[in-house]
N, C-alpha and C positions, 0 to 999 in steps of 0.2 A: 053223905054229905061230910060226914066227920072223917070218912077214909081220905075224901079229896083234901081236906083241910090238913090233915097230917101229912099227906105227900108233899103240899106244898110248903109247909114248914120244913120239911127234910131238905127240899131243894135250897130253901134260903139259907138253913144251916150250912149246906156244903158250900154254897157260893162264898159264905162269909169265912168259913175255914180255908178255902182256896186263896182268898184276899190277905188272910193273915200269914199264910205261908210264904206268899211272894214277897210281902213287907219284911218278913224275918229274913229271908234270902238276899234281900236287897241291902238290908241293915248289916248283915255279915260280910257282904262284898264291901261294903264302904268301909267297914272298920278293918278288913285285911288289906285291900289295896288302895284305900284312900278315896276320899268323895270326889269322884270325877278326876283324878290325878294319877291313874295307872301308867300312862304313858311318861309323864314326868319324873314318877319314882324310878322308872325303869332306864332313863336316860343316861345315868352314871355308869352302867354296863356298857353302852355303846362307847363313852368316852374311854372307860378302861380298856377295852378291845383296842381302840385306835391307838392308846399308848403303847401296848404289847406289841402291836403290830409295827410301830414305828421304831421300837427297840430292836426287834427282831430283823428287821430290815438294815439297820445301822450295823449290827454284829456281823451280820451276811457280808455287807461292802467291806467291813474291816477285815474280815477272814480272807475275802478274795483278793485284796490288796495287800495282805501281809507277806506273800511271797514275791512281791514285786520290788521290795527295797525300802529302806526308809524314806527315800524323797518321794516315792509315789504315796506311801503311806501319809506323809505330811500334807501332801496336797490336798488328799481326800480328807483328812481331818480338818484341815484349813477351811475347805470349802463348807464341810457341814458346819463349823463354828460360825462362819460367815453366815450361812442360811439362818441359823437359829439365834443370831445375834450375840453369841458367847464369846469370849476372848480366845478360848482354846479349849479343846476338848480332851485331847491326850499329850500328856508331856512324856516324849520319848528320851530314854537315857542317852548319853553321849556314847558313841562307840569307842570300845577301847582300841588304844593303839596297837597295830600289829608288831609282832617281835619279828616277822621274818625278815625283814631288812637288815635288822642288826645282826641276826645269825647269817645271814648272807654275807655280811661284810667281815665276819670272823672267818668264813670259810675260804672266802677269796684271799685273805692275809694269809691262812695257813698254806693254801696252795700255792701262793707267790713265795712264800718262804722256803717250801718244800722243794719247789723248783730250783730255786738259787743253790740249795744245799746239794742237790742231785739225788734225792730220796726218792724219786718216783717209782722206782723198781720195787721197792720194800714198803710203799705207803700208799695208799689210796683213800679219796676223799669221796663221801656220800652225803647227799643232801636229800631229804623226804619232805621239806616245806615246815617240818616242826623241830627237827634236830639236824646236827652235823655228826656225821659217824667218821673218824678217822681209823682207817684199818691198817693195822700193822702186822706185818707177817711173822712168821714164827722165826725165819731166818735173820729178820733184822734184830730180834730181841734174845731168843734162846738157843742154846744147844739142843739136839734132838733129845727128847725124854726129860729135860731140865725145866726148872720153876724160875732159877735165878737169873737176872738179866745180865748179859753179857758185858764185857768192858766196852766192846765195839758199840754197843746200844747206846751207852751214855752220850758219846759224843754225837751220834746221830739224832738223838732225842731232844738235844738242848734247845735248837729253834722252836721245836713244838712247845717244850716246856716254857719257854720264855713267853711266847705268845699267850699260853693258858694262864700264866702268872698274871700278865696284865689285865685279863678278863675276868668276869664274874659268874660265868655259866656253870651250871651244875654239870659234873662229869662223872658219868658211870663208865667203870671199866670193866669190860666183858673178856671172860677166857673162853676161848674155842678151840676144839679139837678135830681131827679126823675120826672115822670109825674104826681104826685100827686098834685093837684091845691093848691097853697096858696093866701090867700086873707086877709090881715089886715093892720092897718094904716100906718106899716112901708115897708111893702113888698106886694104891690097890685097883684103881680104875680111872678112867679119863675123866670123872668128875672132880676128884682130887687135884688132877694135874691141872685142869682148867681153872678151877677155884684158887689153886695156889699160884698162878701165873697171874690171875688178876689182882691178887692180893699183893704180890710182890711188885706190880707196876703201882699200886695205890701208895705203897710206902715209898717207893722212889718219888712219887710226885710229891708226897708229903714233906720229905727230906729236901726237897727242892723249892719249898717254900710256898706250895698251894695249900690252903686251908682245909683242914680235914673235914669240916662240915659241908664242904663242896664235893666231896668223893664218895663214890661207893663201888663195891667189887661184887661180881657175881660171875659164877661159872656154869655154863651151858654145855660141856662136853662137846658131843657130836650132834646135838639136837637141832641147831640152827645153822646148817651148812650154806656156804655160798656157791658150793659147785658139788656135783656128782663125786662120790668117791669110788670111781672106777678106774682112775690112773693116778699116778704120782702127782700130775699137774692140778689135778683136782683136789686131792687130798692136801696139796701145798697151799691152796687157797682157803681150805677150811682150817689150817692150824694158823691161828692169829689171836692177837687182842685187839679189841675195838674200844676206841674211846667215844662215848656218845656224849655229846656236848648239848644241854638243854638250857632254856631259859630259866633262870633262878626263880622268877616268880611263879611259872608253870608248874615246876617241880614242888614248891611249897604248897600251891594250892592242892596238889593232888593227894 
């Protein structure tokens, strides 16, 4: 009888211990998660994820329309602003005015004056969208192997100089030669010859009233040919001085 009573007491104690453990776990869960409010406390996570998703969608749309031009991007941002009730989402900077039309005008004026003076044989005009290049042949400017400008060239260059004096473009004078080596006391190589020719043209332009700050000189020897150096015609095209006209604003920014 005593053993039976002891067994019954042990069962009662075990049941009491189990109830205490359940009560402890329930109290711990309520302290960590809130009493009956676990879903409410997790609701901010869903709201946060919604905001992140909307922002990602917005950036993807802006990136997709970025290559379609400013007008399309303005339409998209305007529609998004209207949808969210905002006045504006993105303020796009005003586009910079293109300088190509002004350069084209200079090129046309140069070409017209040269045609009027009959300089087409010794002068060529090139335009690459960013600069105007006036190609002056060696025969127009120099004697063979010389860097001083000939007397004949002064008169022929006058209309070009007059036009350059009226404008404000940056002028880089480039000297070029063919691949025939030169070696004398004045010019040990084509590098010295091409640089000296460019420098003499710059000095001439300064004497004619063009501001030195607008000018620059560089010699390229035979490294930038216009034609192959396989015959006299090709070598004659490569022996030249090039006036490179660039917009003053672009040159200063660089």
